[in-house]
C-alpha positions in Angstrom: -6.1 46.3 56.5 -3.3 46.2 53.3 -3.3 42.1 53.4 -7.3 42.4 53.0 -6.8 44.2 49.6 -4.1 41.7 48.1 -5.9 39.3 49.4 -9.1 40.1 47.0 -7.3 41.5 44.2 -4.9 38.7 43.8 -6.8 35.6 44.8 -9.3 36.0 41.7 -7.1 36.8 39.7 -5.2 33.1 40.7 -8.3 31.3 40.7 -8.9 32.9 37.3 -5.5 31.2 36.2 -6.2 28.5 37.1 -9.0 27.5 35.9 -7.5 28.1 32.2 -4.8 26.5 32.3 -7.2 23.1 34.2 -9.7 24.3 31.6 -8.2 21.9 28.5 -8.2 19.2 30.3 -11.5 19.8 32.0 -13.2 19.4 28.2 -11.2 17.1 27.1 -12.7 14.9 30.1 -16.1 16.3 29.1 -16.1 15.0 25.5 -14.0 11.5 26.4 -17.3 11.0 28.4 -19.6 11.8 25.8 -17.2 9.2 23.6 -17.1 12.5 20.7 -12.9 12.7 21.7 -11.1 9.1 22.6 -7.6 8.3 25.0 -6.5 5.5 23.3 -4.4 6.9 21.0 -2.6 8.8 23.5 1.0 6.7 23.5 1.1 8.6 20.2 1.3 11.6 21.9 3.0 10.0 25.2 5.4 8.1 24.0 8.6 8.2 21.5 6.8 7.2 17.6 9.2 6.7 15.8 7.4 6.6 12.5 3.6 5.2 11.3 3.9 2.6 8.3 1.0 3.3 5.6 0.7 0.5 3.1 -1.8 0.2 0.8 -3.7 -3.5 1.0 -4.9 -3.8 -3.3 -1.9 -2.4 -4.0 1.8 -4.7 -2.5 4.5 -2.2 -4.1 2.7 1.1 -2.4 4.2 1.7 0.8 4.9 4.9 2.7 6.7 6.2 5.9 5.7 9.7 8.2 8.4 9.8 9.7 7.6 14.4 10.4 6.3 14.4 14.3 4.4 17.4 13.1 2.2 14.8 10.4 3.1 12.3 13.1 1.0 15.0 15.4 -1.0 15.6 12.8 -2.5 11.3 12.4 -2.4 11.4 16.5 -4.8 14.3 16.8 -7.3 13.0 14.0 -7.1 9.4 15.3 -7.9 11.0 18.9 -11.2 12.7 17.3 -12.9 9.6 16.7 -15.6 7.9 18.5 -15.0 4.5 20.0 -17.9 2.0 18.4 -18.7 -1.1 18.7 -18.0 -3.5 15.9 -15.9 -2.8 12.6 -17.1 -1.8 9.3 -18.2 -4.5 7.0 -16.3 -3.0 4.3 -11.9 -4.9 3.0 -9.5 -2.6 4.1 -7.6 0.2 2.0 -5.4 0.6 4.1 -2.5 -0.9 7.0 -0.9 1.5 9.7 1.9 0.2 11.5 2.4 2.6 14.7 6.2 2.0 15.1 7.9 2.8 18.4 11.4 1.4 19.3 10.9 -2.8 18.7 6.9 -2.7 19.2 4.2 -2.2 15.9 0.5 -1.5 16.6 -1.0 -2.7 13.7 -4.7 -1.1 12.7 -6.2 -1.2 9.6 -8.7 1.4 7.6 -11.5 2.3 5.4 -11.1 5.0 3.6 -14.6 7.2 3.8 -16.6 4.8 5.5 -19.3 6.0 7.1 -21.1 3.1 7.9 -23.8 3.8 11.1 -22.2 2.5 14.1 -20.1 1.1 12.6 -15.5 2.0 12.7 -13.1 2.7 9.6 -10.2 2.4 12.1 -9.8 -0.6 14.0 -7.0 -3.8 15.4 -8.2 -6.4 16.6 -9.4 -5.6 19.8 -11.6 -1.5 19.3 -13.3 0.0 16.3 -13.2 3.5 15.9 -15.3 5.7 13.7 -12.7 8.3 12.9 -12.8 11.9 10.7 -12.9 11.9 6.5 -9.9 14.6 7.2 -7.2 11.4 8.0 -8.3 10.1 4.3 -7.1 14.4 3.0 -3.9 14.4 5.5 -2.6 10.7 4.6 -2.7 12.5 0.3 -1.3 15.7 1.9 2.0 13.8 2.6 2.1 11.7 -0.7 3.1 15.0 -2.0 4.3 12.8 -5.1 1.6 10.7 -6.2 -0.9 12.2 -8.8 -4.1 11.1 -8.4 -5.8 11.1 -12.5 -8.9 14.3 -12.5 -11.8 13.0 -12.0 -10.5 9.0 -11.5 -13.9 7.9 -9.5 -15.2 8.9 -13.5 -13.7 8.2 -15.9 -12.4 4.7 -14.6 -15.3 3.7 -13.8 -17.6 4.6 -16.2 -15.0 4.1 -19.1 -15.6 -0.2 -17.6 -19.4 0.8 -17.4 -19.7 1.6 -21.5 -17.6 -1.4 -22.7 -19.8 -3.5 -20.2 -22.8 -1.5 -22.1 -21.9 -1.9 -25.4 -21.8 -5.5 -24.5 -24.7 -5.5 -22.8 -26.9 -8.2 -25.5 -24.5 -10.7 -26.1 -23.3 -11.0 -22.5 -26.5 -11.5 -21.3 -27.4 -14.1 -22.4 -27.0 -16.2 -19.7 -22.8 -15.6 -19.2 -22.1 -15.1 -15.4 -19.5 -11.7 -15.8 -17.0 -10.9 -13.9 -14.7 -7.7 -13.5 -10.5 -8.2 -12.9 -8.8 -4.9 -11.9 -6.8 -6.5 -9.3 -3.9 -6.4 -12.0 -4.3 -2.8 -12.8 -1.1 -2.0 -10.4 -0.9 2.0 -12.7 -4.7 2.9 -9.9 -5.3 0.8 -7.4 -3.8 2.7 -4.9 -6.6 5.6 -6.2 -9.4 2.7 -5.6 -11.6 2.3 -2.5 -13.5 -0.5 -0.9 -16.6 3.1 -0.6 -16.5 3.6 -4.0 -16.5 -0.2 -5.6 -19.3 -0.9 -3.5 -21.2 2.2 -6.0 -19.2 0.5 -8.7 -20.9 -2.8 -8.0 -24.6 -1.2 -7.7 -23.6 0.4 -11.3 -22.9 -2.2 -12.3 -26.1 -5.1 -11.7 -28.1 -1.6 -13.1 -26.0 -2.5 -16.3 -25.5 -6.3 -16.3 -27.8 -8.3 -13.2 -25.4 -11.4 -13.9 -22.1 -9.2 -13.0 -19.4 -9.1 -10.1 -16.3 -8.3 -9.5 -13.6 -11.6 -9.0 -12.3 -12.3 -6.0 -9.8 -15.5 -6.0 -13.0 -16.7 -8.4 -12.2 -16.5 -11.6 -13.5 -20.4 -11.7 -17.2 -18.8 -10.7 -16.9 -16.9 -13.8 -18.1 -17.4 -17.7 -16.4 -14.5 -18.9 -14.1 -12.5 -17.6 -13.6 -8.4 -18.0 -9.8 -7.0 -17.3 -9.3 -3.4 -16.7 -5.6 -2.2 -17.2 -5.0 1.6 -17.8 -2.1 2.5 -20.4 -1.2 6.1 -19.3 -2.8 9.1 -18.5 -1.9 13.1 -17.9 -4.5 15.7 -16.5 -6.3 15.8 -19.7 -6.7 12.3 -21.0 -7.3 8.7 -20.2 -6.5 5.8 -21.5 -7.5 1.7 -20.5 -7.1 -1.5 -22.2 -10.6 -3.8 -21.3 -10.3 -7.5 -22.8 -13.0 -9.2 -22.6 -12.1 -13.0 -22.6 -15.3 -14.9 -22.9 -15.1 -18.7 -22.6 -18.6 -19.8 -23.6 -17.9 -18.8 -27.0 -14.0 -19.3 -27.1 -14.1 -16.0 -27.9 -11.6 -12.7 -27.4 -12.0 -9.2 -27.9 -10.1 -5.9 -26.9 -11.4 -2.3 -26.2 -9.3 0.8 -26.5 -11.0 3.2 -24.4 -9.8 7.2 -24.4 -11.1 9.8 -22.2 -10.0 13.7 -23.0 -11.3 16.2 -20.8 -12.6 19.2 -22.9 -14.7 21.5 -21.6 -15.3 21.0 -18.2 -16.3 17.7 -19.5 -14.8 14.3 -20.1 -15.8 12.8 -23.4 -14.7 8.6 -23.2 -14.6 6.8 -26.8 -14.5 3.1 -26.6 -13.0 1.1 -30.1 -14.4 -0.9 -32.5 -12.7 -4.5 -31.4 -9.6 -5.2 -31.7 -9.4 -2.0 -33.7 -6.1 0.0 -32.3 -7.0 3.5 -32.3 -4.3 6.2 -34.5 -3.5 7.7 -31.5 -3.1 5.1 -29.2 
């Protein structure tokens, strides 16, 4: 009788404990089957990953190493939350990831912020994954030494668009115009493919015959070159040159963006005239 009472009390406790212990793996299996989670990056958790090297595609000098175990685990959790998809993003990658485990290095490409339906923004030669946007946030959290300019996307691209708009009449006369940002080394680390796609749409609205230069200088009659000349929390300066091969003219525009009362005031100099406060 005593044994019967003991089993009546203890057996349910054992069953509940077993369910609690197996609950996480059960949920994980369900998520994997529903493609809400993947196991392709479990090797990061199972093996000792020495470091993850993250390299900017546009800025060869922008390379950093993640070797803190917690940061590596954060990256693993985000990657494992990514769903496997059938094809890669059509956009150019922004970063290359190298996951180093001893002598073995696994390489992936990552497109920041890409949300094309059914395409992967984190991929290697064999598989593609649609990973959450917080991977980008995790990267930035580990870059405490990086001070991205305030409202970068607005002031950077608007400065270029305003110069093009100012020159629109002369650039519309049968000119094929190319915008070259590849030499703007101070800002390349902040430029992502998703933002460039939006910028291209704005360019075409301003001037239909304009496009970004991509190692094809010879295809353009006029090259607009962009070069940052310094920034802080309230001022952003950009030198934009317009090299017109058709009429052999070359003009420099000094653009100053000042932050005043939650808004940016963008001023463009007269051609080849350096402002006093430059």
